[in-house]
PyMOL Python script that loads the backbone (N, CA, C, O; Angstrom):
from pymol import cmd

cmd.read_pdbstr("""\
ATOM      1  N   UNK A   1      20.443 -14.009 -19.642  1.00  0.00           N
ATOM      2  CA  UNK A   1      19.675 -14.272 -20.869  1.00  0.00           C
ATOM      3  C   UNK A   1      19.986 -15.736 -21.206  1.00  0.00           C
ATOM      4  O   UNK A   1      21.126 -16.186 -21.089  1.00  0.00           O
ATOM      5  N   UNK A   2      18.921 -16.481 -21.635  1.00  0.00           N
ATOM      6  CA  UNK A   2      19.060 -17.858 -22.035  1.00  0.00           C
ATOM      7  C   UNK A   2      18.624 -17.998 -23.455  1.00  0.00           C
ATOM      8  O   UNK A   2      17.483 -17.670 -23.782  1.00  0.00           O
ATOM      9  N   UNK A   3      19.487 -18.472 -24.315  1.00  0.00           N
ATOM     10  CA  UNK A   3      19.205 -18.637 -25.689  1.00  0.00           C
ATOM     11  C   UNK A   3      19.249 -20.110 -26.097  1.00  0.00           C
ATOM     12  O   UNK A   3      20.213 -20.792 -25.749  1.00  0.00           O
ATOM     13  N   UNK A   4      18.236 -20.641 -26.829  1.00  0.00           N
ATOM     14  CA  UNK A   4      18.196 -21.944 -27.228  1.00  0.00           C
ATOM     15  C   UNK A   4      18.117 -22.038 -28.706  1.00  0.00           C
ATOM     16  O   UNK A   4      17.131 -21.589 -29.292  1.00  0.00           O
ATOM     17  N   UNK A   5      19.133 -22.615 -29.364  1.00  0.00           N
ATOM     18  CA  UNK A   5      19.135 -22.680 -30.820  1.00  0.00           C
ATOM     19  C   UNK A   5      18.700 -24.031 -31.346  1.00  0.00           C
ATOM     20  O   UNK A   5      18.832 -25.036 -30.648  1.00  0.00           O
ATOM     21  N   UNK A   6      18.218 -24.072 -32.485  1.00  0.00           N
ATOM     22  CA  UNK A   6      17.729 -25.384 -33.084  1.00  0.00           C
ATOM     23  C   UNK A   6      18.877 -26.320 -33.323  1.00  0.00           C
ATOM     24  O   UNK A   6      18.616 -27.508 -33.516  1.00  0.00           O
ATOM     25  N   UNK A   7      20.089 -25.916 -33.330  1.00  0.00           N
ATOM     26  CA  UNK A   7      21.220 -26.814 -33.556  1.00  0.00           C
ATOM     27  C   UNK A   7      21.651 -27.603 -32.378  1.00  0.00           C
ATOM     28  O   UNK A   7      22.655 -28.313 -32.431  1.00  0.00           O
ATOM     29  N   UNK A   8      20.910 -27.496 -31.306  1.00  0.00           N
ATOM     30  CA  UNK A   8      21.222 -28.235 -30.106  1.00  0.00           C
ATOM     31  C   UNK A   8      22.201 -27.451 -29.182  1.00  0.00           C
ATOM     32  O   UNK A   8      22.697 -28.024 -28.212  1.00  0.00           O
ATOM     33  N   UNK A   9      22.468 -26.240 -29.446  1.00  0.00           N
ATOM     34  CA  UNK A   9      23.363 -25.359 -28.690  1.00  0.00           C
ATOM     35  C   UNK A   9      22.480 -24.358 -27.907  1.00  0.00           C
ATOM     36  O   UNK A   9      21.598 -23.708 -28.467  1.00  0.00           O
ATOM     37  N   UNK A  10      22.750 -24.266 -26.618  1.00  0.00           N
ATOM     38  CA  UNK A  10      22.031 -23.297 -25.726  1.00  0.00           C
ATOM     39  C   UNK A  10      23.013 -22.511 -24.959  1.00  0.00           C
ATOM     40  O   UNK A  10      24.072 -23.033 -24.611  1.00  0.00           O
ATOM     41  N   UNK A  11      22.725 -21.274 -24.671  1.00  0.00           N
ATOM     42  CA  UNK A  11      23.636 -20.393 -24.017  1.00  0.00           C
ATOM     43  C   UNK A  11      22.944 -19.651 -22.908  1.00  0.00           C
ATOM     44  O   UNK A  11      21.762 -19.321 -23.002  1.00  0.00           O
ATOM     45  N   UNK A  12      23.681 -19.395 -21.868  1.00  0.00           N
ATOM     46  CA  UNK A  12      23.216 -18.577 -20.772  1.00  0.00           C
ATOM     47  C   UNK A  12      24.308 -17.552 -20.361  1.00  0.00           C
ATOM     48  O   UNK A  12      25.472 -17.911 -20.183  1.00  0.00           O
ATOM     49  N   UNK A  13      23.914 -16.313 -20.221  1.00  0.00           N
ATOM     50  CA  UNK A  13      24.802 -15.264 -19.775  1.00  0.00           C
ATOM     51  C   UNK A  13      24.360 -14.690 -18.443  1.00  0.00           C
ATOM     52  O   UNK A  13      23.219 -14.255 -18.289  1.00  0.00           O
ATOM     53  N   UNK A  14      25.308 -14.694 -17.445  1.00  0.00           N
ATOM     54  CA  UNK A  14      24.895 -14.270 -16.080  1.00  0.00           C
ATOM     55  C   UNK A  14      25.774 -13.138 -15.679  1.00  0.00           C
ATOM     56  O   UNK A  14      26.955 -13.359 -15.412  1.00  0.00           O
ATOM     57  N   UNK A  15      25.242 -11.864 -15.616  1.00  0.00           N
ATOM     58  CA  UNK A  15      26.020 -10.760 -15.221  1.00  0.00           C
ATOM     59  C   UNK A  15      26.284 -10.731 -13.679  1.00  0.00           C
ATOM     60  O   UNK A  15      25.414 -11.116 -12.898  1.00  0.00           O
ATOM     61  N   UNK A  16      27.468 -10.279 -13.262  1.00  0.00           N
ATOM     62  CA  UNK A  16      27.840 -10.187 -11.875  1.00  0.00           C
ATOM     63  C   UNK A  16      28.262  -8.689 -11.628  1.00  0.00           C
ATOM     64  O   UNK A  16      28.629  -7.979 -12.564  1.00  0.00           O
ATOM     65  N   UNK A  17      28.200  -8.272 -10.420  1.00  0.00           N
ATOM     66  CA  UNK A  17      28.591  -6.850 -10.089  1.00  0.00           C
ATOM     67  C   UNK A  17      30.024  -6.471 -10.454  1.00  0.00           C
ATOM     68  O   UNK A  17      30.318  -5.298 -10.682  1.00  0.00           O
ATOM     69  N   UNK A  18      30.941  -7.488 -10.511  1.00  0.00           N
ATOM     70  CA  UNK A  18      32.294  -7.204 -10.890  1.00  0.00           C
ATOM     71  C   UNK A  18      32.910  -8.414 -11.611  1.00  0.00           C
ATOM     72  O   UNK A  18      32.377  -9.523 -11.588  1.00  0.00           O
ATOM     73  N   UNK A  19      34.052  -8.146 -12.247  1.00  0.00           N
ATOM     74  CA  UNK A  19      34.700  -9.242 -12.950  1.00  0.00           C
ATOM     75  C   UNK A  19      35.319 -10.252 -11.960  1.00  0.00           C
ATOM     76  O   UNK A  19      35.391 -11.446 -12.250  1.00  0.00           O
ATOM     77  N   UNK A  20      35.757  -9.767 -10.810  1.00  0.00           N
ATOM     78  CA  UNK A  20      36.295 -10.677  -9.843  1.00  0.00           C
ATOM     79  C   UNK A  20      35.223 -11.671  -9.312  1.00  0.00           C
ATOM     80  O   UNK A  20      35.527 -12.843  -9.091  1.00  0.00           O
ATOM     81  N   UNK A  21      34.032 -11.218  -9.120  1.00  0.00           N
ATOM     82  CA  UNK A  21      32.950 -12.106  -8.721  1.00  0.00           C
ATOM     83  C   UNK A  21      32.560 -13.160  -9.822  1.00  0.00           C
ATOM     84  O   UNK A  21      32.227 -14.311  -9.539  1.00  0.00           O
ATOM     85  N   UNK A  22      32.628 -12.691 -11.037  1.00  0.00           N
ATOM     86  CA  UNK A  22      32.343 -13.583 -12.207  1.00  0.00           C
ATOM     87  C   UNK A  22      33.389 -14.667 -12.273  1.00  0.00           C
ATOM     88  O   UNK A  22      33.075 -15.834 -12.510  1.00  0.00           O
ATOM     89  N   UNK A  23      34.675 -14.269 -12.056  1.00  0.00           N
ATOM     90  CA  UNK A  23      35.731 -15.254 -12.077  1.00  0.00           C
ATOM     91  C   UNK A  23      35.648 -16.242 -10.859  1.00  0.00           C
ATOM     92  O   UNK A  23      35.967 -17.424 -10.988  1.00  0.00           O
ATOM     93  N   UNK A  24      35.214 -15.721  -9.685  1.00  0.00           N
ATOM     94  CA  UNK A  24      35.016 -16.646  -8.559  1.00  0.00           C
ATOM     95  C   UNK A  24      33.929 -17.675  -8.833  1.00  0.00           C
ATOM     96  O   UNK A  24      34.048 -18.845  -8.471  1.00  0.00           O
ATOM     97  N   UNK A  25      32.822 -17.190  -9.510  1.00  0.00           N
ATOM     98  CA  UNK A  25      31.723 -18.113  -9.951  1.00  0.00           C
ATOM     99  C   UNK A  25      32.273 -19.114 -10.879  1.00  0.00           C
ATOM    100  O   UNK A  25      32.010 -20.305 -10.713  1.00  0.00           O
ATOM    101  N   UNK A  26      33.021 -18.709 -11.846  1.00  0.00           N
ATOM    102  CA  UNK A  26      33.561 -19.617 -12.846  1.00  0.00           C
ATOM    103  C   UNK A  26      34.454 -20.682 -12.147  1.00  0.00           C
ATOM    104  O   UNK A  26      34.352 -21.874 -12.439  1.00  0.00           O
ATOM    105  N   UNK A  27      35.322 -20.227 -11.225  1.00  0.00           N
ATOM    106  CA  UNK A  27      36.161 -21.195 -10.482  1.00  0.00           C
ATOM    107  C   UNK A  27      35.372 -22.159  -9.619  1.00  0.00           C
ATOM    108  O   UNK A  27      35.805 -23.293  -9.413  1.00  0.00           O
ATOM    109  N   UNK A  28      34.227 -21.738  -9.111  1.00  0.00           N
ATOM    110  CA  UNK A  28      33.451 -22.593  -8.321  1.00  0.00           C
ATOM    111  C   UNK A  28      32.589 -23.555  -9.126  1.00  0.00           C
ATOM    112  O   UNK A  28      32.288 -24.655  -8.663  1.00  0.00           O
ATOM    113  N   UNK A  29      32.197 -23.153 -10.310  1.00  0.00           N
ATOM    114  CA  UNK A  29      31.251 -23.967 -11.091  1.00  0.00           C
ATOM    115  C   UNK A  29      31.973 -24.805 -12.133  1.00  0.00           C
ATOM    116  O   UNK A  29      31.457 -25.861 -12.499  1.00  0.00           O
ATOM    117  N   UNK A  30      33.133 -24.399 -12.634  1.00  0.00           N
ATOM    118  CA  UNK A  30      33.836 -25.099 -13.700  1.00  0.00           C
ATOM    119  C   UNK A  30      34.237 -26.536 -13.304  1.00  0.00           C
ATOM    120  O   UNK A  30      34.223 -27.401 -14.179  1.00  0.00           O
ATOM    121  N   UNK A  31      34.589 -26.841 -12.056  1.00  0.00           N
ATOM    122  CA  UNK A  31      35.032 -28.188 -11.753  1.00  0.00           C
ATOM    123  C   UNK A  31      33.969 -29.288 -11.848  1.00  0.00           C
ATOM    124  O   UNK A  31      34.300 -30.473 -11.812  1.00  0.00           O
ATOM    125  N   UNK A  32      32.710 -28.904 -11.968  1.00  0.00           N
ATOM    126  CA  UNK A  32      31.615 -29.853 -11.956  1.00  0.00           C
ATOM    127  C   UNK A  32      31.391 -30.341 -13.451  1.00  0.00           C
ATOM    128  O   UNK A  32      30.706 -29.665 -14.219  1.00  0.00           O
ATOM    129  N   UNK A  33      31.955 -31.473 -13.824  1.00  0.00           N
ATOM    130  CA  UNK A  33      31.717 -32.057 -15.177  1.00  0.00           C
ATOM    131  C   UNK A  33      30.300 -32.658 -15.229  1.00  0.00           C
ATOM    132  O   UNK A  33      29.673 -32.984 -14.222  1.00  0.00           O
ATOM    133  N   UNK A  34      29.854 -32.775 -16.488  1.00  0.00           N
ATOM    134  CA  UNK A  34      28.577 -33.395 -16.677  1.00  0.00           C
ATOM    135  C   UNK A  34      28.693 -34.863 -16.281  1.00  0.00           C
ATOM    136  O   UNK A  34      29.653 -35.534 -16.661  1.00  0.00           O
ATOM    137  N   UNK A  35      27.691 -35.380 -15.496  1.00  0.00           N
ATOM    138  CA  UNK A  35      27.724 -36.716 -15.000  1.00  0.00           C
ATOM    139  C   UNK A  35      27.609 -37.766 -16.058  1.00  0.00           C
ATOM    140  O   UNK A  35      28.175 -38.850 -15.923  1.00  0.00           O
ATOM    141  N   UNK A  36      26.863 -37.460 -17.147  1.00  0.00           N
ATOM    142  CA  UNK A  36      26.688 -38.445 -18.214  1.00  0.00           C
ATOM    143  C   UNK A  36      27.917 -38.419 -19.148  1.00  0.00           C
ATOM    144  O   UNK A  36      28.546 -37.376 -19.329  1.00  0.00           O
ATOM    145  N   UNK A  37      28.225 -39.514 -19.700  1.00  0.00           N
ATOM    146  CA  UNK A  37      29.197 -39.678 -20.734  1.00  0.00           C
ATOM    147  C   UNK A  37      28.494 -39.569 -22.092  1.00  0.00           C
ATOM    148  O   UNK A  37      27.756 -40.483 -22.460  1.00  0.00           O
ATOM    149  N   UNK A  38      28.692 -38.507 -22.832  1.00  0.00           N
ATOM    150  CA  UNK A  38      28.025 -38.388 -24.135  1.00  0.00           C
ATOM    151  C   UNK A  38      26.683 -37.754 -24.038  1.00  0.00           C
ATOM    152  O   UNK A  38      26.036 -37.769 -22.990  1.00  0.00           O
ATOM    153  N   UNK A  39      26.256 -37.179 -25.171  1.00  0.00           N
ATOM    154  CA  UNK A  39      24.902 -36.604 -25.197  1.00  0.00           C
ATOM    155  C   UNK A  39      24.871 -35.135 -24.768  1.00  0.00           C
ATOM    156  O   UNK A  39      23.962 -34.414 -25.179  1.00  0.00           O
ATOM    157  N   UNK A  40      25.807 -34.671 -23.974  1.00  0.00           N
ATOM    158  CA  UNK A  40      25.846 -33.280 -23.566  1.00  0.00           C
ATOM    159  C   UNK A  40      27.243 -32.867 -23.235  1.00  0.00           C
ATOM    160  O   UNK A  40      28.070 -33.666 -22.796  1.00  0.00           O
ATOM    161  N   UNK A  41      27.498 -31.561 -23.460  1.00  0.00           N
ATOM    162  CA  UNK A  41      28.757 -30.934 -23.082  1.00  0.00           C
ATOM    163  C   UNK A  41      28.455 -29.552 -22.538  1.00  0.00           C
ATOM    164  O   UNK A  41      27.428 -28.973 -22.892  1.00  0.00           O
ATOM    165  N   UNK A  42      29.297 -29.014 -21.707  1.00  0.00           N
ATOM    166  CA  UNK A  42      29.065 -27.740 -21.113  1.00  0.00           C
ATOM    167  C   UNK A  42      30.418 -27.009 -21.109  1.00  0.00           C
ATOM    168  O   UNK A  42      31.441 -27.568 -20.714  1.00  0.00           O
ATOM    169  N   UNK A  43      30.395 -25.715 -21.569  1.00  0.00           N
ATOM    170  CA  UNK A  43      31.577 -24.888 -21.565  1.00  0.00           C
ATOM    171  C   UNK A  43      31.315 -23.613 -20.805  1.00  0.00           C
ATOM    172  O   UNK A  43      30.296 -22.956 -21.017  1.00  0.00           O
ATOM    173  N   UNK A  44      32.243 -23.249 -19.903  1.00  0.00           N
ATOM    174  CA  UNK A  44      32.068 -22.013 -19.151  1.00  0.00           C
ATOM    175  C   UNK A  44      33.188 -21.032 -19.468  1.00  0.00           C
ATOM    176  O   UNK A  44      34.318 -21.444 -19.732  1.00  0.00           O
ATOM    177  N   UNK A  45      32.883 -19.728 -19.443  1.00  0.00           N
ATOM    178  CA  UNK A  45      33.925 -18.696 -19.724  1.00  0.00           C
ATOM    179  C   UNK A  45      33.455 -17.412 -19.066  1.00  0.00           C
ATOM    180  O   UNK A  45      32.283 -17.281 -18.712  1.00  0.00           O
ATOM    181  N   UNK A  46      34.320 -16.517 -18.910  1.00  0.00           N
ATOM    182  CA  UNK A  46      34.021 -15.152 -18.372  1.00  0.00           C
ATOM    183  C   UNK A  46      34.552 -14.112 -19.296  1.00  0.00           C
ATOM    184  O   UNK A  46      35.696 -14.180 -19.745  1.00  0.00           O
ATOM    185  N   UNK A  47      33.685 -13.105 -19.595  1.00  0.00           N
ATOM    186  CA  UNK A  47      34.028 -11.946 -20.347  1.00  0.00           C
ATOM    187  C   UNK A  47      33.714 -10.745 -19.510  1.00  0.00           C
ATOM    188  O   UNK A  47      32.543 -10.469 -19.248  1.00  0.00           O
ATOM    189  N   UNK A  48      34.713 -10.025 -19.085  1.00  0.00           N
ATOM    190  CA  UNK A  48      34.516  -8.895 -18.210  1.00  0.00           C
ATOM    191  C   UNK A  48      33.755  -9.351 -16.935  1.00  0.00           C
ATOM    192  O   UNK A  48      34.292 -10.156 -16.173  1.00  0.00           O
ATOM    193  N   UNK A  49      32.553  -8.870 -16.694  1.00  0.00           N
ATOM    194  CA  UNK A  49      31.808  -9.190 -15.469  1.00  0.00           C
ATOM    195  C   UNK A  49      30.695 -10.172 -15.774  1.00  0.00           C
ATOM    196  O   UNK A  49      29.755 -10.255 -14.984  1.00  0.00           O
ATOM    197  N   UNK A  50      30.734 -10.920 -16.864  1.00  0.00           N
ATOM    198  CA  UNK A  50      29.705 -11.834 -17.208  1.00  0.00           C
ATOM    199  C   UNK A  50      30.152 -13.249 -17.329  1.00  0.00           C
ATOM    200  O   UNK A  50      31.147 -13.516 -18.002  1.00  0.00           O
ATOM    201  N   UNK A  51      29.468 -14.170 -16.711  1.00  0.00           N
ATOM    202  CA  UNK A  51      29.724 -15.603 -16.844  1.00  0.00           C
ATOM    203  C   UNK A  51      28.928 -16.110 -17.946  1.00  0.00           C
ATOM    204  O   UNK A  51      27.727 -15.846 -18.007  1.00  0.00           O
ATOM    205  N   UNK A  52      29.548 -16.867 -18.880  1.00  0.00           N
ATOM    206  CA  UNK A  52      28.892 -17.363 -20.038  1.00  0.00           C
ATOM    207  C   UNK A  52      28.942 -18.896 -20.008  1.00  0.00           C
ATOM    208  O   UNK A  52      29.988 -19.490 -19.747  1.00  0.00           O
ATOM    209  N   UNK A  53      27.757 -19.540 -20.290  1.00  0.00           N
ATOM    210  CA  UNK A  53      27.726 -21.021 -20.263  1.00  0.00           C
ATOM    211  C   UNK A  53      27.127 -21.437 -21.623  1.00  0.00           C
ATOM    212  O   UNK A  53      26.151 -20.864 -22.108  1.00  0.00           O
ATOM    213  N   UNK A  54      27.741 -22.425 -22.184  1.00  0.00           N
ATOM    214  CA  UNK A  54      27.207 -22.997 -23.490  1.00  0.00           C
ATOM    215  C   UNK A  54      27.067 -24.450 -23.331  1.00  0.00           C
ATOM    216  O   UNK A  54      27.995 -25.147 -22.919  1.00  0.00           O
ATOM    217  N   UNK A  55      25.890 -24.921 -23.660  1.00  0.00           N
ATOM    218  CA  UNK A  55      25.587 -26.349 -23.580  1.00  0.00           C
ATOM    219  C   UNK A  55      25.416 -26.833 -25.114  1.00  0.00           C
ATOM    220  O   UNK A  55      24.928 -26.129 -25.998  1.00  0.00           O
ATOM    221  N   UNK A  56      25.859 -28.044 -25.270  1.00  0.00           N
ATOM    222  CA  UNK A  56      25.450 -28.752 -26.568  1.00  0.00           C
ATOM    223  C   UNK A  56      24.875 -30.090 -26.132  1.00  0.00           C
ATOM    224  O   UNK A  56      25.524 -30.890 -25.459  1.00  0.00           O
ATOM    225  N   UNK A  57      23.605 -30.304 -26.552  1.00  0.00           N
ATOM    226  CA  UNK A  57      22.894 -31.462 -26.103  1.00  0.00           C
ATOM    227  C   UNK A  57      22.243 -32.207 -27.261  1.00  0.00           C
ATOM    228  O   UNK A  57      21.799 -31.585 -28.226  1.00  0.00           O
ATOM    229  N   UNK A  58      22.184 -33.521 -27.175  1.00  0.00           N
ATOM    230  CA  UNK A  58      21.515 -34.328 -28.183  1.00  0.00           C
ATOM    231  C   UNK A  58      19.988 -34.337 -27.990  1.00  0.00           C
ATOM    232  O   UNK A  58      19.218 -34.417 -28.947  1.00  0.00           O
ATOM    233  N   UNK A  59      19.580 -34.250 -26.691  1.00  0.00           N
ATOM    234  CA  UNK A  59      18.141 -34.348 -26.404  1.00  0.00           C
ATOM    235  C   UNK A  59      17.731 -33.193 -25.442  1.00  0.00           C
ATOM    236  O   UNK A  59      18.495 -32.770 -24.575  1.00  0.00           O
ATOM    237  N   UNK A  60      16.513 -32.727 -25.646  1.00  0.00           N
ATOM    238  CA  UNK A  60      16.011 -31.683 -24.779  1.00  0.00           C
ATOM    239  C   UNK A  60      15.894 -32.134 -23.358  1.00  0.00           C
ATOM    240  O   UNK A  60      16.049 -31.296 -22.470  1.00  0.00           O
ATOM    241  N   UNK A  61      15.644 -33.331 -23.070  1.00  0.00           N
ATOM    242  CA  UNK A  61      15.447 -33.834 -21.680  1.00  0.00           C
ATOM    243  C   UNK A  61      16.797 -33.770 -20.968  1.00  0.00           C
ATOM    244  O   UNK A  61      16.854 -33.428 -19.787  1.00  0.00           O
ATOM    245  N   UNK A  62      17.914 -34.104 -21.692  1.00  0.00           N
ATOM    246  CA  UNK A  62      19.208 -34.079 -21.070  1.00  0.00           C
ATOM    247  C   UNK A  62      19.598 -32.602 -20.812  1.00  0.00           C
ATOM    248  O   UNK A  62      20.152 -32.262 -19.767  1.00  0.00           O
ATOM    249  N   UNK A  63      19.314 -31.811 -21.722  1.00  0.00           N
ATOM    250  CA  UNK A  63      19.634 -30.317 -21.536  1.00  0.00           C
ATOM    251  C   UNK A  63      18.877 -29.768 -20.369  1.00  0.00           C
ATOM    252  O   UNK A  63      19.458 -29.049 -19.555  1.00  0.00           O
ATOM    253  N   UNK A  64      17.605 -30.071 -20.243  1.00  0.00           N
ATOM    254  CA  UNK A  64      16.782 -29.579 -19.125  1.00  0.00           C
ATOM    255  C   UNK A  64      17.396 -30.053 -17.763  1.00  0.00           C
ATOM    256  O   UNK A  64      17.460 -29.249 -16.833  1.00  0.00           O
ATOM    257  N   UNK A  65      17.820 -31.258 -17.631  1.00  0.00           N
ATOM    258  CA  UNK A  65      18.388 -31.706 -16.383  1.00  0.00           C
ATOM    259  C   UNK A  65      19.675 -31.011 -16.065  1.00  0.00           C
ATOM    260  O   UNK A  65      19.920 -30.648 -14.914  1.00  0.00           O
ATOM    261  N   UNK A  66      20.528 -30.812 -17.090  1.00  0.00           N
ATOM    262  CA  UNK A  66      21.878 -30.173 -16.929  1.00  0.00           C
ATOM    263  C   UNK A  66      21.650 -28.684 -16.541  1.00  0.00           C
ATOM    264  O   UNK A  66      22.272 -28.195 -15.598  1.00  0.00           O
ATOM    265  N   UNK A  67      20.761 -27.971 -17.264  1.00  0.00           N
ATOM    266  CA  UNK A  67      20.510 -26.586 -16.940  1.00  0.00           C
ATOM    267  C   UNK A  67      19.997 -26.424 -15.574  1.00  0.00           C
ATOM    268  O   UNK A  67      20.447 -25.551 -14.833  1.00  0.00           O
ATOM    269  N   UNK A  68      19.000 -27.296 -15.191  1.00  0.00           N
ATOM    270  CA  UNK A  68      18.410 -27.163 -13.844  1.00  0.00           C
ATOM    271  C   UNK A  68      19.433 -27.408 -12.794  1.00  0.00           C
ATOM    272  O   UNK A  68      19.429 -26.681 -11.801  1.00  0.00           O
ATOM    273  N   UNK A  69      20.321 -28.373 -12.917  1.00  0.00           N
ATOM    274  CA  UNK A  69      21.382 -28.629 -11.961  1.00  0.00           C
ATOM    275  C   UNK A  69      22.349 -27.460 -11.866  1.00  0.00           C
ATOM    276  O   UNK A  69      22.766 -27.050 -10.783  1.00  0.00           O
ATOM    277  N   UNK A  70      22.700 -26.922 -13.078  1.00  0.00           N
ATOM    278  CA  UNK A  70      23.587 -25.793 -13.109  1.00  0.00           C
ATOM    279  C   UNK A  70      23.042 -24.626 -12.309  1.00  0.00           C
ATOM    280  O   UNK A  70      23.742 -24.033 -11.488  1.00  0.00           O
ATOM    281  N   UNK A  71      21.726 -24.294 -12.573  1.00  0.00           N
ATOM    282  CA  UNK A  71      21.104 -23.129 -11.932  1.00  0.00           C
ATOM    283  C   UNK A  71      21.035 -23.347 -10.452  1.00  0.00           C
ATOM    284  O   UNK A  71      21.130 -22.373  -9.705  1.00  0.00           O
ATOM    285  N   UNK A  72      20.873 -24.576  -9.967  1.00  0.00           N
ATOM    286  CA  UNK A  72      20.920 -24.846  -8.470  1.00  0.00           C
ATOM    287  C   UNK A  72      22.286 -24.563  -7.936  1.00  0.00           C
ATOM    288  O   UNK A  72      22.398 -23.930  -6.886  1.00  0.00           O
ATOM    289  N   UNK A  73      23.349 -24.996  -8.601  1.00  0.00           N
ATOM    290  CA  UNK A  73      24.695 -24.763  -8.165  1.00  0.00           C
ATOM    291  C   UNK A  73      25.001 -23.282  -8.230  1.00  0.00           C
ATOM    292  O   UNK A  73      25.644 -22.759  -7.320  1.00  0.00           O
ATOM    293  N   UNK A  74      24.561 -22.572  -9.285  1.00  0.00           N
ATOM    294  CA  UNK A  74      24.788 -21.152  -9.431  1.00  0.00           C
ATOM    295  C   UNK A  74      24.115 -20.366  -8.274  1.00  0.00           C
ATOM    296  O   UNK A  74      24.688 -19.416  -7.742  1.00  0.00           O
ATOM    297  N   UNK A  75      22.900 -20.785  -7.905  1.00  0.00           N
ATOM    298  CA  UNK A  75      22.179 -20.160  -6.843  1.00  0.00           C
ATOM    299  C   UNK A  75      22.990 -20.270  -5.488  1.00  0.00           C
ATOM    300  O   UNK A  75      23.114 -19.310  -4.728  1.00  0.00           O
ATOM    301  N   UNK A  76      23.500 -21.448  -5.261  1.00  0.00           N
ATOM    302  CA  UNK A  76      24.298 -21.686  -4.064  1.00  0.00           C
ATOM    303  C   UNK A  76      25.531 -20.893  -4.047  1.00  0.00           C
ATOM    304  O   UNK A  76      25.909 -20.381  -2.994  1.00  0.00           O
ATOM    305  N   UNK A  77      26.226 -20.745  -5.212  1.00  0.00           N
ATOM    306  CA  UNK A  77      27.405 -19.897  -5.329  1.00  0.00           C
ATOM    307  C   UNK A  77      27.107 -18.476  -5.044  1.00  0.00           C
ATOM    308  O   UNK A  77      27.843 -17.826  -4.301  1.00  0.00           O
ATOM    309  N   UNK A  78      26.036 -17.957  -5.615  1.00  0.00           N
ATOM    310  CA  UNK A  78      25.647 -16.524  -5.403  1.00  0.00           C
ATOM    311  C   UNK A  78      25.238 -16.267  -3.932  1.00  0.00           C
ATOM    312  O   UNK A  78      25.571 -15.233  -3.353  1.00  0.00           O
ATOM    313  N   UNK A  79      24.521 -17.223  -3.359  1.00  0.00           N
ATOM    314  CA  UNK A  79      24.157 -17.132  -1.892  1.00  0.00           C
ATOM    315  C   UNK A  79      25.425 -17.074  -1.027  1.00  0.00           C
ATOM    316  O   UNK A  79      25.512 -16.278  -0.092  1.00  0.00           O
ATOM    317  N   UNK A  80      26.370 -17.899  -1.341  1.00  0.00           N
ATOM    318  CA  UNK A  80      27.626 -17.963  -0.586  1.00  0.00           C
ATOM    319  C   UNK A  80      28.351 -16.633  -0.707  1.00  0.00           C
ATOM    320  O   UNK A  80      28.839 -16.099   0.290  1.00  0.00           O
ATOM    321  N   UNK A  81      28.431 -16.070  -1.968  1.00  0.00           N
ATOM    322  CA  UNK A  81      29.102 -14.855  -2.177  1.00  0.00           C
ATOM    323  C   UNK A  81      28.406 -13.673  -1.375  1.00  0.00           C
ATOM    324  O   UNK A  81      29.077 -12.791  -0.839  1.00  0.00           O
ATOM    325  N   UNK A  82      27.096 -13.707  -1.330  1.00  0.00           N
ATOM    326  CA  UNK A  82      26.361 -12.730  -0.557  1.00  0.00           C
ATOM    327  C   UNK A  82      26.724 -12.804   0.918  1.00  0.00           C
ATOM    328  O   UNK A  82      26.945 -11.788   1.577  1.00  0.00           O
ATOM    329  N   UNK A  83      26.781 -14.057   1.427  1.00  0.00           N
ATOM    330  CA  UNK A  83      27.064 -14.269   2.856  1.00  0.00           C
ATOM    331  C   UNK A  83      28.419 -13.790   3.254  1.00  0.00           C
ATOM    332  O   UNK A  83      28.586 -13.195   4.318  1.00  0.00           O
ATOM    333  N   UNK A  84      29.446 -14.052   2.371  1.00  0.00           N
ATOM    334  CA  UNK A  84      30.837 -13.714   2.686  1.00  0.00           C
ATOM    335  C   UNK A  84      31.197 -12.305   2.282  1.00  0.00           C
ATOM    336  O   UNK A  84      32.236 -11.802   2.708  1.00  0.00           O
ATOM    337  N   UNK A  85      30.384 -11.648   1.479  1.00  0.00           N
ATOM    338  CA  UNK A  85      30.711 -10.249   1.055  1.00  0.00           C
ATOM    339  C   UNK A  85      31.644 -10.280  -0.093  1.00  0.00           C
ATOM    340  O   UNK A  85      32.028 -11.340  -0.588  1.00  0.00           O
ATOM    341  N   UNK A  86      32.044  -8.984  -0.558  1.00  0.00           N
ATOM    342  CA  UNK A  86      32.967  -8.884  -1.671  1.00  0.00           C
ATOM    343  C   UNK A  86      34.340  -9.423  -1.272  1.00  0.00           C
ATOM    344  O   UNK A  86      34.723  -9.441  -0.102  1.00  0.00           O
ATOM    345  N   UNK A  87      35.079  -9.873  -2.337  1.00  0.00           N
ATOM    346  CA  UNK A  87      36.412 -10.416  -2.136  1.00  0.00           C
ATOM    347  C   UNK A  87      37.358  -9.339  -1.589  1.00  0.00           C
ATOM    348  O   UNK A  87      37.239  -8.173  -1.965  1.00  0.00           O
ATOM    349  N   UNK A  88      38.248  -9.693  -0.753  1.00  0.00           N
ATOM    350  CA  UNK A  88      39.288  -8.763  -0.189  1.00  0.00           C
ATOM    351  C   UNK A  88      40.514  -8.863  -1.075  1.00  0.00           C
ATOM    352  O   UNK A  88      40.967  -9.962  -1.394  1.00  0.00           O
ATOM    353  N   UNK A  89      41.022  -7.781  -1.451  1.00  0.00           N
ATOM    354  CA  UNK A  89      42.228  -7.763  -2.339  1.00  0.00           C
ATOM    355  C   UNK A  89      43.423  -8.112  -1.597  1.00  0.00           C
ATOM    356  O   UNK A  89      44.514  -8.149  -2.165  1.00  0.00           O
TER     357      UNK A  89
END
""", "prot")
cmd.dss("prot")
cmd.show_as("cartoon", "prot")
cmd.util.cbc("prot")
cmd.orient("prot")
């Protein structure tokens, strides 16, 4: 679910089949800082089996670029998880 608030805060919640997969996604996506200095920030967290992303942006254009880039990276992470299968304990 993607929510966009008038205050410049937007949120995305991505459910995963398990909490371990959500944490793997967090670990894979969290190291990517926003390339711009200023104008946007991104926070990632996990609650149970859901990855949460929150953006704060000054401009809609900057938000659009950041969300698009994040979704591309998320797609790659999910494809990689599918190829390697579930984590081994």
